[in-house]
N, C-alpha and C positions, 0 to 999 in steps of 0.2 A: 709208496704213496703216503702212508702215515707218518713217515719222517718228514716229507714236503709239507704237511699239512702243520705238523708242530713246529717246524722252523717258521712257517708263515704266521702262526699264533704268536710265537716267541718275537718274531720282528714287530708284528702290531703291537705287542705288549710293549716293547722298549720305546717304541715310538711315542705311545701314549703317555708312558712315564717320562719321558723327555720333555713332551709339552706340558705336563703338570709340574714338572720342577721348573720350567722356564716361567710359568704362570706364577708360581710361589715366589720365586726370585724377585719377579716384576712387582708383586703384592708387596713383598717385604722392603723393596726399595722405595716404593711409594709411601709406606707408613714411616721410615726412617725419615722421610723428608718433611712430613706434614705435621709432626708434633708441635713446634713452634706455632706454626698457624692456628692450630688447633687450641693451644694454650692460650692464644691471645682471643680468639673469638668465642671459646666455649666458657661462658661465666656462670657461675651457680644463680646468681641474681637474675631476676625477670627484667630489672631496670639497670642500663649501663652504670656501673660505679664509677665511671670517669667521663663526665660531661665536657664538652669544650666550655671553658673559661668559668669553669666549677659552677657552673648555672645550668638547670633542667629547664627545658622548654617543653610547655604541655600546651597541646593544641586540643581544642574541643569542635569536633566535626559533627554536622546533623541538621535536621530542619528547625523548625521554630523552637523545640524542645532545648535545642542545644544552647539557644541564648540564656534562657533561665538557667540549665544547669551549669553553665559557664559562671554566671554570677554566683550561683551557690558554692561552686569550687573556690573561686575568689575569696567569699568569705570564710570559707572553710580554712584555706591555707593562708590566710591574713598573719603575717609576720613572718612568713617564709622568705627570706631574703634571697636563698638559691633556687627559688622556683617562680618561673614566669608563666602567666596562663594567657594564651591568646584565643580569641574567638575566630573559628572559622567555619560559621554556620551558614546555610542559605535557607532562610524560613519557608520559602514556597516550594522547595525541592522535596525529593523523596527517592527511594531506591527502586521504586516501582515505575518510575517513568524516567525517560531521559531529558525531558523538559520540564522547567527552564535550565536544569544543571545536571549534566550526566556525571554521577560520582564514579564511574567505572573507568572514564576517561579524562576527566577535566581535574582529578584529584591532584596530581602532579602540578598542574598549573597554579591550583589554589594554595599549594603549601609554598611553593616559591624554592628559594635557593637553600634556606636553611631548614633541614629535616628536623621535626620534633624527636625529643627523645622519649615524650610520652602522647599518646594518642587516645582520646576519649570520643567514642561515636554513640549517638542515641538517635533513634528515628522512631516514628511511631504516629505522628499526627495526620500523616497523608499516605501512609502504607497500604491502606485498603482500596485505593483505586486502580483501576486495570492498567494494564500494560497497552501502550500505543500500538504495538506490533501484533495484538492479539485480536482475533476475530470476535465477533459479539457472541457466537455460540459456544467460544471459547474461554469465557470470562471466570469461571469457577476458579476458585483459588487452590482447589485440591487437586487440579488436572496436573499431569506428569510434566507436560510442558510448561506450565507456569512455574513449577518447583525447579525445574532446570534452568530456566531463565533467571530466576531471583536468585538462585545460589550461585550461578556463574557471576553476576553482578557483585555479590558479596566477596566473592573469592577474589576477583580482580582488584577491589579495593583493599583487601588484606594483604594481597601480595605487593601491591605498589607500595605500602609503608613496611613490610617485612624486609624489603631489600636494604632499607636505610638502619636496620637493627633498632626499630622502634617498638618500645612496650605498648602494646593495643589492648585498650580496655574498651569493651562493648557492651554499653547499658542496655539490657533488654528493655523492649516496649511494655511499657504499664498498661494495666487493666484499664479499659475505658466504660462509660457508664452502658453503652449499648451491648447485650449480651451477644448480638450477631459479630459486631466489631471485636469484641474481646476474645471470641472463638477463631476469627480469622488473625488476629495477632498472635495467639498461641501457636498456630501453624508457622507463622512468620518467625517467631523467637525460635522454634525448633531449627529451622533452615540456618538461621544466623548463628546458632549455638554451635551446630556443626561445622560449619565453615570456619569459625573463630578458633575452635578447638584444633582442627587439623592445620591451620596456619599458624599455630603457637600463640594465639591470644588469649585473653582472659574474658569470660562473659559473665557479667555481673547482673544475677536476676533480681528484680525489684518487684515482681509481680504481687507477691504476700505483703509487701510494705504497704500496699494503699488498699487493703481489703478488710473487710469487717470480720467477727468471728466465724461467721459461715463461709467466709471465702468469696464473698459477693463484693462489687465495687461500693465504695463509701466515699461521699465527698468530704466528711468530715474523719478527723483521726487525731492521734497524738503526734505532736511534734518531737523535735530533739530533746525539749525539755519534759515532756511527758504531759503537757496540756493539749486537750483536744481542741483542735483549730480547724478551720476550713484548709484544706489542703488542695481541692481540685476546683476549677472554675465551673460556671454553670454549664458550658458546652459539653461536660463530661470528658473533655479531652485533655486540656492544659492545666496547668498548675498555678497555684497562687505563689507568692514570695516565700511563704513556709513551707509548701509543697516541695518548690526546687530547691530549697535549703536540704530537705529530708531527701529528695532525690540524689542529691550530690553527696549525702552522707554514705550511701551505700558504696561510692566507688571511691570515696575519700579513703576509706579503711583499708580498701585493697591497695591503693597507692601509698599510703603511710606505711604498712606492713612491707611493701616492697622496696621503699626508699630505706628503711631501717636496713634491710638485708643487703642492700646495696652499698650502704655506708661502712657496713661491716666486713664487707670485700676488700675495702681499701685497707684494712688493717693487716692482712696477712703480708708477712715480710715478703719483699722483692728481693731477686737476685741482684747483684751488684755490691759494690762498695759501702761502707757506712756513710760515707759522705753522700753518696746517691741516695740511699734510703732516709738519712736525713732531711734531704732535699724534697723528697715526695711527701714524707709525712713527718712535718717538722714538729708536730704537736704530739706525737706519740712517743711512748717510752721506749728508749734503744734496746733492740733484742741483744741479749748478752749470751753467753755460753751457759749452758744449764749446768747449774750446781745445785747441791743440798743446802737448804736456807737454814742456819741455826737460830736460836733465839737472840744470839749477839749480833746477828746481822740483821734481824727484824727490827731492833730497837734503833730508832734514829738517834744520832748523836747531836744534841742541841749546840748550835753554833754559838760564838762569843757574841755575835750581836743578835738580841734578842727580836729585833724587828725583821730578822730575816725568816723567809718561810723555811719550814723544816719538811723536807721532801724525803721520801723512802723509796728506793728503787728495789722491785721485786724481780725476779729472775723470770725469763720467758719460758713458755713451755716448750720442754725438750722432746726429742724423739723417744719413744719407748723401747727399750732393747728386748731382743728376743731373750726369753726366759724358758727353756724346755726343763722338764722334771720328768721323773720315772718313779711309778707307782707299782710296788710289786706285792701282790696277793697269792694266797695258797687255794687252789681249786681242790674241793674234796673228791677223792677217788672212790670208785666203786670198789667192791668187794674184792679182795685179792690183787689189789693194784695199790701202788703207792701214790700218794698226795703230790699234785704237780705245782710249783711255782711259776706264775705267769706274771712277766713285767711289761707293762704298757708305758708308753713315752707319750706324755702330753705336751703338744707342740703350742708355744705362745709365740706367735710371729711378732716381728717389730713393727711398730706402728708410728708413721711420721708425725710429726708435729702438727703440720697443716691439718691432718684427720682428726686430730684429738681437739684442736683449736674449733673447728668446725662441728663438732658433735658438743662441746661446750656451749658454743653460742646457740645451737638448736635448743638445747635444754632450758636455757636462759629466757629464750623466746616463746617457749611452749607454755601454754595457759593451763592452770590447774583444771581439772575436770569438776563438773559439777557434782556434787554428792546426792543421790537421790533420797527422798522421804519415804521412811518405811511406815506403812499403814497397817495396823494391826485391827482385826475383826473378829469378835468372840461371838459365835453362835450359841442359841440357846441348846442345842444337841451336845454342846461340849467342844466343838469344833473351833479351832482357831487358824485363821488364814492370816499371812503376812504377806505384803506387797510392797514393792519398791517403784516409786514414780520419780522420774527425773524430769523437770520442767525444761522446756526448750528455749533458748534467747528470744528475747522480744527483738523482731526485725526494726521495729520503731526507732529504738533508742540503742541497740546491741547490748542490752542489759538483760542478764537472766532474772526474771521475776517469779514469783510464786503464783502459780495459775490454777493450782488445786486447792480445795478447801479444806480445811483442818478436819480430823476425825471427830474432834469435841464440838465443831459448830452444827448449831441446829439444822440447817438445811441438809448437811450430810447425814446426821443420823436418822432425819426422817425419809428423804428420798433415796439414800442409797442402802442404810441399812434397814429400813423398813420399822423404825421404831414408832411408837405411839406419840402423837404430839401432845404434850401436857397440856390440858386444858387450864383457861383462865378462869377465875371466880367470877361468875354471873355472865360468861360467853354462852354461845348457843350450844357448845359441845361440852358442858358443865353439867353431868348429870347427878352431881352429889345431891344426896337427900338427907334430911330437909333442907330446904332453901334457908339461906341464913337470913334473908329478908321476909320469909312466910310468916305470916300472922299467926299467932299461937291459937290453938282451939279454945271456942268457947267465946 
């Protein structure tokens, strides 16, 4: 009986092992066939590096706010010959209703034959109205049914564009004058943000760009030049021309950054002959075999014709070869034992040139971090405290400005450190005696 049981277990084990081997073989075959496809579709840049006809198509979708945002983007990218901006807005529409335009089902028809490379969405003017298919007793914005319905529509819009490999930027709804409306829009922004991230898009938050120092709605504020101007209309919903230009500034920064990354992706050497590489990148320096550069090679030889331009060819980035080394050190022994020598091998694997070039590009594009300001406070007890404050960047202009008062300023010394306000002569807090203007006795 025991032998039969063991043989049965053995046969079951062999059968499971056979199935596992077959699955692994099938998986490896699929992986062996898919690298070329993944190499073509999986690009590091958010925006495709190779648009058709070398020109990017940017479409702006949304409600009435999209008209002003499109105009702001046109002014922001003025002079960009390789970028075309098209307005695809529906002023009376919203994501919360299917009439007069259903974004979840009619977006493909609105786009037409040529899909955009870059899509910008903005809603917020009419999103607070209830759904048509929701009963009166279910019109609360925080109900689960409402959230599921709204999230589903945003998800359908995102998926319709992601199939075409479009880079999607969704501008968050801005703060409104009504506190109740603003509270509802914050919920709507959270629902949109979740679906945008899940579908591989970018959510551009603009809420704090149109608030005052207390985080409340402000009709006036600094424009891109820093001047305080009217940014919102009297209805507390729409923007002025300066406001739309500022609204476009937030998404413009993201698009410009991604366009730079996309253009840098074109500099990676392609597989193929030198003639093919020259045809694809005619203006780039030809990649050569990596050799050491001597001072003689760096010095350009001046041609006989003085008018001819002097050019210098630098070698391309080469693969870093593997360099392994060994380190030997002596381990002290305990009493009665002999010291032992231990050898450790330090492995330095080879690094491809593409990886080195990618890291170098990232280092060049990284911004220097803001250095904090050190504040020193000396107390009467002899205690000294040091604090470091780093100012946050101003969302209005994208520039970091000083928002903390200096420790030498009078308001800081009086209000923060609690020092006594120095009195002025003749003021009510001047208790000096005798008074300089007092009459002499007698």
